[in-house]
TORZA-725212 format. One record per residue (C-alpha): residue number from 1; x, y, z. Coordinates in steps of 0.2 Angstrom, whole numbers. Last residue first. Example, Ala and Ser with C-alpha at 12.3 -4.5 7.8 and 13.67 -1.06 7.14 Angstrom:
<mikes>
2; 68; -5; 36
1; 62; -22; 39
</mikes>
This chain:
<mikes>
1040; 943; 989; 615
1039; 928; 976; 605
1038; 940; 972; 591
1037; 955; 968; 604
1036; 947; 955; 611
1035; 939; 948; 597
1034; 957; 945; 590
1033; 960; 955; 573
1032; 963; 941; 556
1031; 979; 940; 548
1030; 986; 923; 552
1029; 969; 917; 544
1028; 970; 927; 529
1027; 989; 916; 527
1026; 980; 902; 532
1025; 970; 902; 516
1024; 982; 909; 505
1023; 991; 893; 510
1022; 977; 880; 507
1021; 970; 888; 490
1020; 991; 886; 485
1019; 988; 868; 492
1018; 972; 864; 483
1017; 979; 872; 466
1016; 994; 860; 466
1015; 1012; 857; 474
1014; 1015; 873; 480
1013; 1029; 883; 477
1012; 1035; 900; 488
1011; 1039; 918; 486
1010; 1023; 929; 492
1009; 1023; 948; 487
1008; 1016; 961; 498
1007; 1007; 976; 489
1006; 1002; 994; 494
1005; 1016; 1002; 504
1004; 1029; 1000; 492
1003; 1033; 982; 488
1002; 1033; 971; 503
1001; 1040; 954; 507
1000; 1034; 938; 510
999; 1044; 921; 507
998; 1062; 924; 512
997; 1057; 936; 525
996; 1050; 924; 537
995; 1051; 930; 555
994; 1053; 948; 549
993; 1037; 949; 535
992; 1027; 938; 548
991; 1032; 952; 563
990; 1025; 966; 553
989; 1009; 955; 546
988; 1006; 953; 565
987; 1008; 970; 568
986; 995; 973; 553
985; 981; 965; 560
984; 966; 968; 548
983; 955; 979; 546
982; 963; 995; 551
981; 978; 996; 539
980; 963; 997; 527
979; 972; 993; 504
978; 985; 978; 505
977; 984; 969; 488
976; 990; 953; 489
975; 1005; 945; 477
974; 1009; 929; 470
973; 1019; 912; 473
972; 1026; 900; 463
971; 1012; 888; 461
970; 999; 903; 457
969; 992; 917; 466
968; 987; 937; 464
967; 977; 944; 478
966; 968; 959; 473
965; 961; 973; 487
964; 964; 967; 506
963; 953; 976; 517
962; 953; 961; 533
961; 933; 957; 527
960; 936; 958; 507
959; 950; 946; 510
958; 941; 934; 518
957; 926; 936; 506
956; 939; 934; 492
955; 947; 919; 499
954; 928; 913; 501
953; 925; 914; 482
952; 939; 907; 478
951; 935; 890; 486
950; 920; 892; 477
949; 925; 893; 461
948; 938; 881; 463
947; 923; 869; 469
946; 913; 874; 454
945; 930; 870; 440
944; 932; 853; 451
943; 917; 847; 446
942; 903; 848; 461
941; 892; 833; 465
940; 874; 836; 457
939; 864; 849; 451
938; 851; 851; 463
937; 855; 845; 481
936; 873; 849; 475
935; 872; 866; 470
934; 861; 870; 483
933; 871; 864; 499
932; 886; 874; 492
931; 874; 891; 493
930; 869; 885; 510
929; 888; 886; 514
928; 891; 902; 505
927; 877; 910; 514
926; 883; 904; 530
925; 901; 910; 526
924; 894; 928; 523
923; 892; 941; 512
922; 887; 934; 497
921; 886; 946; 481
920; 898; 937; 472
919; 891; 918; 474
918; 872; 926; 469
917; 881; 933; 455
916; 886; 919; 447
915; 872; 907; 451
914; 861; 920; 440
913; 874; 922; 427
912; 873; 902; 427
911; 855; 903; 429
910; 852; 913; 413
909; 865; 901; 402
908; 854; 885; 408
907; 866; 869; 405
906; 872; 870; 422
905; 884; 856; 425
904; 889; 852; 404
903; 889; 870; 403
902; 904; 873; 417
901; 903; 884; 432
900; 917; 890; 432
899; 936; 892; 442
898; 948; 886; 432
897; 966; 887; 440
896; 977; 904; 439
895; 973; 909; 457
894; 964; 926; 454
893; 956; 936; 467
892; 948; 954; 464
891; 942; 962; 479
890; 929; 976; 473
889; 932; 993; 477
888; 915; 999; 485
887; 916; 1016; 479
886; 930; 1023; 473
885; 936; 1041; 484
884; 934; 1056; 475
883; 919; 1063; 483
882; 926; 1059; 502
881; 909; 1062; 513
880; 916; 1074; 528
879; 918; 1061; 544
878; 908; 1065; 558
877; 904; 1043; 562
876; 886; 1048; 557
875; 892; 1060; 541
874; 901; 1044; 535
873; 888; 1030; 539
872; 875; 1044; 528
871; 884; 1044; 515
870; 893; 1024; 513
869; 871; 1022; 513
868; 867; 1035; 501
867; 881; 1027; 489
866; 874; 1011; 491
865; 855; 1018; 486
864; 861; 1028; 471
863; 872; 1012; 464
862; 854; 1003; 464
861; 845; 1015; 457
860; 855; 1019; 442
859; 868; 1032; 439
858; 859; 1047; 430
857; 843; 1040; 429
856; 845; 1042; 450
855; 851; 1059; 449
854; 836; 1065; 439
853; 823; 1057; 451
852; 830; 1063; 467
851; 821; 1080; 464
850; 806; 1070; 468
849; 810; 1070; 487
848; 818; 1056; 495
847; 806; 1046; 503
846; 790; 1046; 492
845; 804; 1049; 476
844; 813; 1034; 482
843; 799; 1021; 481
842; 790; 1031; 464
841; 810; 1025; 457
840; 805; 1009; 463
839; 788; 1006; 456
838; 789; 1010; 437
837; 807; 1006; 432
836; 810; 993; 444
835; 792; 984; 439
834; 786; 968; 448
833; 798; 961; 461
832; 792; 969; 477
831; 773; 969; 470
830; 772; 951; 467
829; 767; 948; 483
828; 759; 931; 479
827; 763; 927; 463
826; 756; 935; 447
825; 771; 941; 442
824; 772; 933; 421
823; 755; 942; 419
822; 761; 959; 425
821; 777; 959; 416
820; 769; 954; 398
819; 759; 968; 401
818; 770; 979; 404
817; 782; 974; 389
816; 768; 974; 378
815; 764; 993; 382
814; 782; 998; 379
813; 781; 990; 363
812; 768; 1000; 359
811; 749; 991; 354
810; 741; 994; 338
809; 750; 979; 333
808; 746; 968; 343
807; 726; 971; 342
806; 718; 980; 356
805; 718; 976; 374
804; 710; 968; 387
803; 718; 963; 403
802; 708; 951; 413
801; 710; 947; 432
800; 704; 933; 441
799; 703; 929; 461
798; 704; 911; 467
797; 695; 914; 483
796; 701; 914; 500
795; 698; 934; 502
794; 704; 949; 495
793; 711; 941; 480
792; 704; 957; 468
791; 710; 978; 473
790; 725; 970; 468
789; 724; 969; 451
788; 720; 989; 450
787; 737; 991; 460
786; 747; 978; 449
785; 739; 989; 434
784; 744; 1003; 444
783; 761; 1003; 444
782; 763; 996; 426
781; 754; 1010; 418
780; 739; 1009; 412
779; 735; 1012; 392
778; 738; 995; 388
777; 725; 988; 399
776; 714; 997; 386
775; 699; 990; 396
774; 704; 981; 415
773; 692; 967; 419
772; 692; 965; 438
771; 684; 948; 444
770; 686; 943; 464
769; 673; 956; 472
768; 666; 946; 488
767; 683; 957; 497
766; 679; 973; 492
765; 693; 982; 498
764; 696; 1000; 492
763; 715; 1005; 489
762; 717; 1018; 479
761; 714; 1012; 463
760; 695; 1011; 464
759; 697; 1028; 454
758; 706; 1021; 441
757; 687; 1023; 433
756; 672; 1011; 435
755; 660; 1000; 427
754; 654; 992; 443
753; 645; 974; 442
752; 637; 968; 459
751; 626; 981; 464
750; 614; 979; 480
749; 632; 968; 490
748; 637; 982; 504
747; 650; 987; 494
746; 643; 989; 478
745; 630; 999; 486
744; 643; 1010; 496
743; 651; 1016; 480
742; 637; 1018; 471
741; 631; 1031; 487
740; 646; 1037; 488
739; 648; 1044; 470
738; 631; 1052; 469
737; 636; 1060; 486
736; 652; 1066; 475
735; 641; 1073; 459
734; 652; 1062; 445
733; 667; 1067; 438
732; 677; 1054; 448
731; 672; 1040; 438
730; 660; 1029; 448
729; 643; 1018; 437
728; 634; 1003; 444
727; 627; 988; 436
726; 616; 974; 443
725; 618; 962; 433
724; 604; 948; 426
723; 604; 956; 409
722; 622; 953; 406
721; 627; 956; 384
720; 614; 970; 389
719; 620; 975; 404
718; 638; 978; 396
717; 635; 988; 384
716; 624; 1001; 393
715; 637; 1000; 406
714; 652; 1005; 390
713; 639; 1020; 385
712; 639; 1024; 403
711; 657; 1026; 401
710; 660; 1033; 385
709; 666; 1050; 390
708; 670; 1047; 407
707; 687; 1036; 398
706; 696; 1023; 411
705; 684; 1008; 408
704; 689; 998; 422
703; 675; 984; 428
702; 676; 976; 441
701; 667; 961; 444
700; 656; 955; 460
699; 654; 937; 469
698; 640; 923; 472
697; 647; 909; 460
696; 637; 912; 449
695; 642; 932; 447
694; 660; 926; 444
693; 658; 914; 430
692; 646; 925; 422
691; 657; 942; 422
690; 670; 930; 414
689; 661; 924; 403
688; 652; 937; 397
687; 669; 946; 394
686; 677; 934; 385
685; 663; 933; 373
684; 663; 951; 370
683; 683; 950; 364
682; 694; 963; 367
681; 710; 952; 364
680; 716; 943; 378
679; 730; 946; 393
678; 724; 935; 407
677; 729; 936; 422
676; 727; 922; 439
675; 725; 931; 455
674; 736; 921; 468
673; 728; 909; 480
672; 726; 916; 499
671; 726; 903; 511
670; 735; 912; 525
669; 739; 930; 523
668; 753; 932; 510
667; 771; 937; 519
666; 780; 952; 512
665; 775; 964; 528
664; 791; 974; 528
663; 794; 986; 544
662; 803; 1000; 543
661; 811; 1014; 555
660; 816; 1029; 551
659; 832; 1041; 550
658; 842; 1025; 561
657; 837; 1012; 546
656; 838; 1025; 531
655; 854; 1016; 522
654; 847; 1000; 526
653; 830; 1002; 521
652; 836; 1006; 507
651; 845; 992; 504
650; 831; 981; 508
649; 821; 988; 490
648; 805; 998; 496
647; 791; 992; 485
646; 774; 1004; 486
645; 758; 998; 497
644; 761; 1010; 510
643; 756; 1013; 527
642; 762; 1027; 538
641; 763; 1026; 558
640; 765; 1043; 565
639; 769; 1047; 584
638; 767; 1066; 592
637; 779; 1079; 593
636; 792; 1078; 577
635; 777; 1070; 564
634; 769; 1085; 565
633; 779; 1098; 558
632; 784; 1082; 542
631; 764; 1081; 542
630; 763; 1100; 539
629; 777; 1098; 527
628; 769; 1084; 516
627; 753; 1093; 516
626; 759; 1106; 507
625; 772; 1095; 495
624; 753; 1085; 489
623; 748; 1070; 495
622; 747; 1055; 485
621; 764; 1049; 490
620; 759; 1046; 509
619; 749; 1031; 505
618; 740; 1029; 520
617; 745; 1039; 535
616; 744; 1038; 554
615; 743; 1050; 565
614; 746; 1044; 583
613; 742; 1053; 600
612; 732; 1069; 596
611; 725; 1074; 614
610; 711; 1089; 613
609; 711; 1091; 594
608; 711; 1105; 585
607; 704; 1109; 569
606; 705; 1125; 562
605; 724; 1123; 556
604; 719; 1111; 542
603; 728; 1095; 543
602; 709; 1083; 544
601; 705; 1093; 524
600; 718; 1081; 520
599; 707; 1067; 520
598; 696; 1060; 533
597; 696; 1046; 548
596; 694; 1052; 566
595; 698; 1039; 580
594; 694; 1046; 599
593; 678; 1057; 594
592; 672; 1063; 616
591; 691; 1072; 618
590; 683; 1090; 618
589; 692; 1097; 605
588; 688; 1081; 592
587; 669; 1081; 596
586; 667; 1103; 592
585; 676; 1099; 575
584; 665; 1084; 573
583; 652; 1091; 576
582; 657; 1106; 565
581; 658; 1093; 550
580; 644; 1088; 553
579; 633; 1105; 551
578; 645; 1108; 536
577; 638; 1094; 529
576; 649; 1077; 525
575; 655; 1071; 506
574; 669; 1086; 508
573; 678; 1071; 519
572; 681; 1069; 538
571; 676; 1052; 546
570; 669; 1044; 563
569; 674; 1033; 577
568; 671; 1033; 596
567; 678; 1018; 604
566; 667; 1011; 618
565; 672; 994; 611
564; 661; 980; 602
563; 660; 989; 586
562; 680; 994; 586
561; 682; 982; 571
560; 665; 986; 562
559; 669; 1006; 563
558; 687; 1004; 559
557; 683; 995; 541
556; 666; 1006; 538
555; 679; 1022; 543
554; 692; 1014; 531
553; 679; 1013; 517
552; 674; 1030; 520
551; 689; 1036; 520
550; 696; 1028; 505
549; 682; 1036; 494
548; 686; 1054; 500
547; 705; 1051; 493
546; 721; 1051; 501
545; 719; 1046; 516
544; 726; 1053; 536
543; 719; 1039; 552
542; 718; 1053; 565
541; 720; 1045; 584
540; 716; 1053; 601
539; 724; 1050; 617
538; 716; 1041; 633
537; 729; 1025; 635
536; 715; 1015; 628
535; 714; 1025; 612
534; 733; 1023; 609
533; 729; 1004; 611
532; 716; 1002; 601
531; 724; 1014; 587
530; 740; 1002; 584
529; 729; 987; 584
528; 719; 997; 572
527; 736; 1000; 561
526; 742; 984; 562
525; 727; 978; 555
524; 726; 992; 542
523; 742; 983; 536
522; 734; 969; 531
521; 744; 962; 516
520; 730; 967; 502
519; 740; 976; 491
518; 759; 973; 495
517; 766; 978; 513
516; 776; 993; 519
515; 773; 1000; 536
514; 786; 1015; 539
513; 788; 1020; 556
512; 792; 1036; 563
511; 788; 1035; 584
510; 791; 1050; 594
509; 804; 1044; 609
508; 801; 1041; 624
507; 797; 1022; 617
506; 781; 1012; 624
505; 773; 1018; 605
504; 787; 1012; 597
503; 787; 993; 607
502; 769; 993; 601
501; 776; 996; 585
500; 788; 986; 582
499; 775; 971; 591
498; 764; 975; 575
497; 777; 973; 564
496; 781; 956; 568
495; 765; 951; 572
494; 759; 956; 553
493; 776; 949; 547
492; 772; 931; 556
491; 755; 931; 546
490; 739; 935; 557
489; 727; 923; 562
488; 710; 931; 554
487; 694; 938; 559
486; 703; 949; 573
485; 693; 945; 590
484; 709; 941; 598
483; 718; 955; 596
482; 703; 965; 603
481; 707; 951; 618
480; 723; 956; 618
479; 721; 973; 619
478; 709; 973; 633
477; 722; 959; 643
476; 734; 975; 646
475; 746; 982; 633
474; 760; 989; 640
473; 758; 1007; 646
472; 763; 1021; 631
471; 778; 1033; 635
470; 769; 1051; 627
469; 785; 1056; 619
468; 799; 1069; 622
467; 809; 1077; 609
466; 828; 1079; 607
465; 829; 1064; 595
464; 816; 1068; 584
463; 828; 1084; 580
462; 842; 1072; 578
461; 832; 1063; 566
460; 826; 1076; 556
459; 845; 1083; 553
458; 852; 1065; 548
457; 838; 1068; 534
456; 845; 1085; 529
455; 864; 1077; 528
454; 859; 1062; 519
453; 849; 1073; 506
452; 864; 1085; 505
451; 879; 1071; 502
450; 867; 1063; 491
449; 866; 1078; 479
448; 886; 1080; 478
447; 887; 1061; 478
446; 877; 1062; 460
445; 887; 1074; 453
444; 902; 1064; 456
443; 896; 1048; 450
442; 889; 1058; 435
441; 906; 1067; 431
440; 914; 1050; 433
439; 905; 1042; 421
438; 905; 1056; 410
437; 924; 1055; 409
436; 927; 1041; 396
435; 938; 1027; 396
434; 925; 1016; 389
433; 909; 1026; 383
432; 893; 1029; 392
431; 878; 1021; 386
430; 861; 1033; 383
429; 845; 1024; 388
428; 832; 1027; 374
427; 827; 1010; 375
426; 830; 1007; 393
425; 818; 1021; 398
424; 826; 1025; 417
423; 831; 1022; 432
422; 835; 1004; 434
421; 851; 997; 427
420; 854; 979; 434
419; 872; 977; 444
418; 889; 973; 442
417; 902; 975; 454
416; 898; 959; 463
415; 902; 951; 446
414; 919; 948; 451
413; 919; 929; 454
412; 911; 929; 435
411; 924; 936; 425
410; 919; 954; 419
409; 924; 955; 398
408; 924; 973; 392
407; 916; 980; 376
406; 917; 995; 364
405; 907; 996; 350
404; 906; 1015; 351
403; 895; 1016; 365
402; 899; 1001; 377
401; 894; 982; 378
400; 895; 972; 392
399; 901; 952; 391
398; 899; 943; 407
397; 916; 932; 409
396; 918; 913; 412
395; 934; 909; 412
394; 945; 895; 405
393; 963; 890; 408
392; 979; 893; 395
391; 986; 909; 405
390; 968; 917; 400
389; 955; 908; 392
388; 939; 915; 389
387; 922; 908; 390
386; 907; 917; 386
385; 891; 925; 395
384; 877; 937; 388
383; 881; 954; 379
382; 872; 965; 394
381; 872; 984; 389
380; 882; 995; 396
379; 880; 1010; 409
378; 896; 1016; 421
377; 912; 1010; 418
376; 921; 1007; 437
375; 905; 1001; 448
374; 899; 992; 430
373; 878; 995; 427
372; 866; 984; 419
371; 854; 987; 403
370; 844; 973; 395
369; 851; 969; 379
368; 852; 949; 383
367; 839; 946; 396
366; 840; 949; 416
365; 828; 937; 422
364; 836; 938; 441
363; 850; 950; 441
362; 856; 944; 456
361; 861; 965; 464
360; 844; 971; 455
359; 832; 958; 459
358; 842; 953; 474
357; 835; 971; 480
356; 816; 966; 474
355; 819; 954; 490
354; 805; 940; 483
353; 794; 935; 494
352; 791; 916; 491
351; 806; 914; 502
350; 795; 920; 516
349; 781; 910; 511
348; 793; 894; 512
347; 801; 900; 530
346; 781; 903; 535
345; 777; 884; 529
344; 791; 878; 537
343; 788; 888; 553
342; 769; 881; 552
341; 754; 889; 562
340; 766; 897; 574
339; 765; 901; 592
338; 783; 893; 593
337; 781; 877; 603
336; 762; 875; 602
335; 762; 876; 583
334; 778; 867; 581
333; 768; 851; 585
332; 765; 842; 600
331; 759; 825; 602
330; 756; 819; 618
329; 754; 798; 625
328; 743; 788; 637
327; 730; 800; 647
326; 728; 811; 631
325; 734; 826; 623
324; 734; 827; 606
323; 741; 845; 594
322; 735; 853; 578
321; 746; 856; 565
320; 751; 838; 559
319; 762; 834; 544
318; 773; 821; 549
317; 794; 820; 553
316; 797; 815; 571
315; 803; 819; 588
314; 805; 810; 605
313; 802; 812; 624
312; 801; 803; 636
311; 805; 785; 626
310; 791; 772; 620
309; 796; 763; 609
308; 783; 752; 602
307; 772; 768; 601
306; 785; 780; 595
305; 790; 768; 582
304; 772; 767; 576
303; 770; 787; 576
302; 784; 786; 565
301; 802; 787; 560
300; 808; 791; 580
299; 823; 803; 582
298; 825; 803; 602
297; 824; 818; 609
296; 835; 826; 623
295; 834; 842; 633
294; 848; 849; 638
293; 846; 867; 632
292; 859; 865; 616
291; 846; 849; 615
290; 832; 859; 613
289; 837; 868; 599
288; 849; 856; 589
287; 832; 844; 590
286; 821; 858; 586
285; 834; 862; 569
284; 835; 845; 568
283; 818; 840; 564
282; 815; 858; 555
281; 827; 852; 540
280; 819; 835; 540
279; 801; 843; 537
278; 786; 849; 546
277; 790; 843; 563
276; 781; 832; 577
275; 785; 833; 596
274; 782; 816; 606
273; 780; 814; 622
272; 777; 798; 633
271; 764; 799; 645
270; 767; 804; 663
269; 772; 823; 659
268; 778; 834; 676
267; 794; 834; 668
266; 789; 836; 650
265; 778; 850; 656
264; 791; 857; 665
263; 804; 856; 651
262; 791; 862; 640
261; 789; 879; 652
260; 807; 883; 653
259; 810; 883; 633
258; 816; 900; 634
257; 829; 897; 648
256; 834; 916; 650
255; 819; 922; 646
254; 818; 933; 630
253; 817; 918; 617
252; 801; 912; 624
251; 796; 896; 619
250; 779; 892; 621
249; 773; 876; 633
248; 754; 885; 639
247; 747; 870; 647
246; 739; 856; 634
245; 720; 854; 633
244; 714; 833; 640
243; 707; 820; 626
242; 693; 812; 633
241; 689; 802; 615
240; 672; 797; 623
239; 664; 784; 612
238; 645; 782; 608
237; 636; 762; 605
236; 623; 768; 619
235; 617; 783; 606
234; 612; 796; 618
233; 624; 808; 610
232; 632; 825; 611
231; 646; 834; 602
230; 644; 822; 586
229; 655; 814; 576
228; 649; 799; 566
227; 661; 783; 562
226; 655; 773; 546
225; 658; 753; 540
224; 656; 755; 520
223; 639; 750; 509
222; 630; 762; 521
221; 641; 774; 511
220; 635; 770; 493
219; 618; 771; 498
218; 619; 788; 506
217; 628; 794; 491
216; 612; 790; 479
215; 602; 798; 491
214; 611; 814; 489
213; 613; 814; 469
212; 626; 807; 463
211; 637; 821; 450
210; 641; 824; 433
209; 626; 816; 423
208; 613; 817; 436
207; 619; 836; 433
206; 612; 835; 414
205; 626; 841; 405
204; 630; 858; 400
203; 628; 868; 382
202; 641; 879; 379
201; 642; 891; 362
200; 621; 886; 363
199; 619; 893; 381
198; 602; 887; 386
197; 607; 876; 400
196; 619; 891; 411
195; 607; 899; 422
194; 597; 883; 425
193; 611; 872; 424
192; 620; 884; 438
191; 606; 885; 449
190; 605; 864; 449
189; 624; 863; 454
188; 623; 877; 468
187; 606; 868; 476
186; 615; 850; 475
185; 631; 858; 483
184; 623; 864; 497
183; 611; 851; 501
182; 626; 839; 500
181; 634; 850; 513
180; 618; 852; 524
179; 617; 833; 526
178; 636; 832; 530
177; 637; 844; 544
176; 636; 833; 556
175; 652; 825; 554
174; 655; 809; 544
173; 669; 796; 547
172; 670; 784; 534
171; 680; 768; 536
170; 686; 759; 521
169; 687; 739; 521
168; 680; 739; 505
167; 697; 747; 497
166; 692; 765; 489
165; 690; 769; 470
164; 671; 761; 467
163; 666; 775; 482
162; 675; 788; 474
161; 664; 788; 458
160; 665; 780; 442
159; 660; 785; 423
158; 656; 773; 409
157; 656; 774; 390
156; 670; 788; 394
155; 675; 806; 385
154; 658; 812; 383
153; 657; 811; 405
152; 672; 824; 407
151; 663; 837; 399
150; 662; 848; 414
149; 682; 845; 416
148; 683; 853; 400
147; 683; 871; 411
146; 700; 874; 402
145; 705; 872; 385
144; 712; 854; 383
143; 719; 853; 365
142; 717; 839; 352
141; 712; 848; 339
140; 694; 839; 341
139; 696; 845; 359
138; 698; 863; 355
137; 684; 862; 342
136; 672; 856; 352
135; 678; 869; 371
134; 674; 883; 355
133; 655; 877; 351
132; 649; 888; 337
131; 655; 877; 324
130; 647; 863; 333
129; 630; 867; 328
128; 620; 864; 341
127; 611; 846; 344
126; 618; 840; 360
125; 620; 825; 368
124; 623; 811; 357
123; 631; 822; 345
122; 645; 826; 361
121; 645; 806; 364
120; 650; 806; 345
119; 665; 818; 349
118; 671; 814; 366
117; 671; 797; 358
116; 684; 802; 342
115; 694; 812; 355
114; 696; 797; 368
113; 701; 786; 352
112; 714; 796; 344
111; 722; 803; 358
110; 717; 815; 372
109; 712; 804; 385
108; 704; 810; 401
107; 707; 815; 418
106; 723; 825; 415
105; 741; 824; 422
104; 743; 805; 421
103; 747; 798; 436
102; 765; 795; 443
101; 771; 780; 456
100; 785; 784; 466
99; 799; 773; 473
98; 811; 770; 486
97; 810; 788; 494
96; 822; 801; 500
95; 817; 818; 509
94; 819; 833; 508
93; 827; 841; 492
92; 835; 858; 490
91; 827; 867; 474
90; 823; 883; 486
89; 805; 886; 476
88; 798; 871; 469
87; 805; 858; 485
86; 813; 843; 483
85; 807; 825; 482
84; 823; 812; 483
83; 825; 797; 472
82; 842; 792; 470
81; 854; 777; 460
80; 839; 777; 446
79; 850; 766; 433
78; 857; 770; 417
77; 875; 777; 422
76; 872; 783; 439
75; 856; 795; 437
74; 848; 804; 450
73; 830; 808; 451
72; 823; 822; 458
71; 804; 823; 463
70; 792; 838; 464
69; 782; 839; 479
68; 766; 834; 486
67; 760; 818; 472
66; 744; 815; 464
65; 751; 822; 447
64; 770; 819; 448
63; 782; 834; 447
62; 797; 827; 439
61; 817; 831; 442
60; 829; 821; 430
59; 846; 822; 436
58; 861; 815; 424
57; 864; 825; 410
56; 850; 838; 415
55; 833; 833; 410
54; 817; 842; 416
53; 798; 838; 420
52; 782; 847; 421
51; 766; 839; 425
50; 763; 849; 442
49; 773; 866; 443
48; 789; 873; 447
47; 802; 862; 439
46; 817; 871; 428
45; 820; 872; 412
44; 804; 863; 404
43; 797; 848; 396
42; 778; 846; 399
41; 769; 831; 406
40; 753; 824; 396
39; 756; 807; 399
38; 760; 803; 383
37; 775; 818; 384
36; 780; 808; 401
35; 780; 789; 393
34; 791; 795; 378
33; 804; 804; 390
32; 801; 786; 398
31; 808; 777; 382
30; 819; 787; 379
29; 829; 787; 394
28; 827; 769; 398
27; 829; 766; 415
26; 835; 752; 424
25; 828; 750; 441
24; 840; 752; 458
23; 828; 765; 465
22; 811; 763; 459
21; 800; 775; 446
20; 783; 772; 440
19; 769; 771; 427
18; 750; 775; 428
17; 739; 778; 413
16; 732; 761; 412
15; 728; 762; 431
14; 719; 779; 429
13; 710; 772; 414
12; 706; 758; 423
11; 699; 766; 434
10; 684; 774; 426
9; 684; 794; 427
8; 673; 803; 440
7; 658; 807; 447
6; 656; 821; 460
5; 647; 816; 473
4; 657; 809; 486
3; 673; 823; 480
2; 659; 837; 483
1; 653; 829; 500
</mikes>
């Protein structure tokens, strides 16, 4: 309804600013670049957002306005060879097209004529001093400020509407809420106009200039054919749709025949069935899956083709998320087959959630001068990529600078021995000296400490293993009903985590599971489902939280969620009276209370529970040492579920996978929008505008001022700026009951502006609060900034965070870096990528103890985790960790051929570095296959150097798997280092040497010399690939 009522720019402006690209079209690149610039498109390195374009040799990427996906244009000389859409996250193409039309990036002209028309119309409408009007000044300077669309009519002599854009034979489909939507919009627009019309700095146009009235809309749609949806009608012109409900056809991978339900449905269906996939890739996946289970699908290009061909079962690509079953056809979506709203979208969301471990290993966003760790030489600084000539061929190397002007060059193919340094203040970081002993001493000292940690972790695991736990039954129909009452659909991560928790509860060992997820990603719902299952089985649940505020918040949340069930919930904190506490103690002991939520007081020996079954801990790191010890003792006998928003890298998960189960919720909730973050100097007009904008849409605002002595004065100043704001003040030095009252008022919307200290950091959840203003944000740590920003954006509204700072010269350089980082990392799930130094170190301290922080600073976080992992594996095998053993000795492969990514193929140095690192870190041929597809898709066909690089990477991977060291080979033979005889088929190797003694011979115990002549590099690669296959241990012997 809003689109129909809103006035739009005239069609002739859009038509005059629109252009297109077509396959086989001759392309004048300079002219098209000018056309893109004129239409408002921005030239960037990599395209991610609408209105951007990038030119890389014969590849041009553009994200057209008005098109759902960006476009990749591949040129052959001056002619367009292909047009393909691609995914911004993976940068991989999805489908081919023949022609794409480009709309302008803005709805108004910002050329000389457009600006002149705007200025003339402004003076006709408004009489104020234009020097006070920021929007007028910006447009006059050719800048389009945010929100300028509210002045759209000033750019044109006459406006049009959506009705003018539609063909005359368009059909309107109206539901029974249309009038109500129009009335709501009119009320909202009129109210906003009345509230803001007297602002001389930003005067508003009369709503009639921007919107049609409801009567005008009705008159316009009466010019078109109409269909009115209704649940019931007595009209003689009504038609019944006669659709039917589909039976259960979900794929169940636990069954021997996972698609049994779908197979039976097809066999019984008298109508042809069409399966709809989200993308071409998904179409291939579903086709292969069903074909594997002997269900053949006919591929059709469209529903029209399906209707003509009418195969018994077909598949196509389309954007549908609901099924349709009628007597003459059936359409099935991925939702019905896989119980996921969109597997493709889910996969994309998962790609959005970046693994922080890969940030460390792939050197993402690393800059020249940043610290890195070389496995053999220690901590140095990244000095850039340089091309060196060795034996007459070019090799691109990472240059690392060390103390005393030392430097080394690491070939791109060997970057797996280099990782990003995380562990301390990188500006004060002492660099190691090449050839010095300090790095080896640091590694040895770290390994000694790590051995103690690993032994302690394994001892705790062994103690838990011998304890018997209560085995909960399988979830019943009540549990399913409780799940269905959830107000939102779980993400795949949430669903998987919930299943894991229920499986843990059903086992005969005590659960100790850590659920790690960014703020607002739904950890509490997982805990509530576990609590329901435990209570339904006759046990009690304790929820332990770090602060009084969070106890009250969780009590509200749990009470609301369990309201429809005979489950008793209460909370215990210092705000409760002695009488209330005593009543809670009695109820816990008698079993009359099912769930109790509270602070560390719940760990008091005075509290006795009749049948404690589950202990839920929110943000364990915020508890003291004594409380942690008490928790550790309890965890040996009861099921323990810990929730944390602190990011834990995947390597730590691997290191502790046998000690503590871990689930990561990395997928944002459906329709969740990322928080728009602005870093601005303290400005009262900005503050006033931000508060007004939120209050105007019925929302609430946090204003964080972290000084108790001036917080009241700040609240009074804000009241003067926003007289209609209902302000509350909250800080830790207030009387506890007054603090609880203020927070309760804010939670229940009695107050709409909360002036507070960082006390709100601890997880309070107010979905209606979607703007946060952080005063003196430069004084806050990166973790605090991220946690505080996470207080907003809990609903499906766009949320805003304003970071107020003093003038730039007043801030420290580290404060500027923190603010740059928080502003740049505004994507959903940013907690998993943000602040390695600030957040990831804290994550290790939580799980391993704060005494480990000094060790981490010495060798870096990534190497610490790798050493911990190897030590745990050794101890589990009953081996003594070898303190002198080289960690992860890298396999070096050299074929005396150019193996690099030329700058003509990938011009951006930072991107080349990341691609090199991803190649070096690949752990399977599947990863290399995917990388190969991505390279070709993003940058075009391989030049010979990149082809060599991939073949070397595959040989390096196979050699590493077989326990081989360096592989050096040329056209006249070479040498192979033999390290671990247990990993390769040593008997086969001996036979090979005996049979072909003229080609193979041993040089000592650890080297194999190869004497052979090959015609070219391709023949050399083929020879070594064949040799490595010979050394593979047969599967039968592996199993033995």
